[in-house]
N, C-alpha and C positions, 0 to 999 in steps of 0.2 A: 192175718189170721196166727196161729204157735204154726210151729217146725213137728215133724213128728218123728223121732228116731230111733228103731223099733230093730232088736236082733235077738241073736239066740242063744237063753242063758243059758254057757259051756260049765263045766265044772260042777265042783259040791259048792265051793264055796257061793260063787256066785247063784245057785241054785237059795239056797241057802237066805241067805244077804236081801233078796227077793220075798223071798217069802215071809220071813221074819217085819218086815219091809210090808211086804201086802200085808199082813197084820194084827202091822199098825194101826195104819192104813180107812182098817175093818169096824180097828175098836173104838176111832178117835170119831168115826162114822156111828156110830155105836151108845155114845154118847151127844153126842146135837142129835140124835134122832130121842133121848132117852129126856134132857134139858130143855125140845123144843128149839131148839136152836137152825132150823131148816122150817123160812118162811114156807105158812100155806096161803088158799086160800090168794090167792095176786096170781096172774098170770101176766108172765113178762114174756115179751117176744123178743128182746136183747137184738133191737135192729140198736144204728148205728143213724144219727141226723145228723146231717152236713149245711 
């Protein structure tokens, strides 16, 4: 599993950087949706087999 590190965004520069990155992620998601790059019709349960 992954590790999550959560912190409060302090300062205008940090807030701007956060929102700039968020907008880039949303733009990338929009491109993926527009171009059919997200798999549909198949359900995966993400279970590891050992």
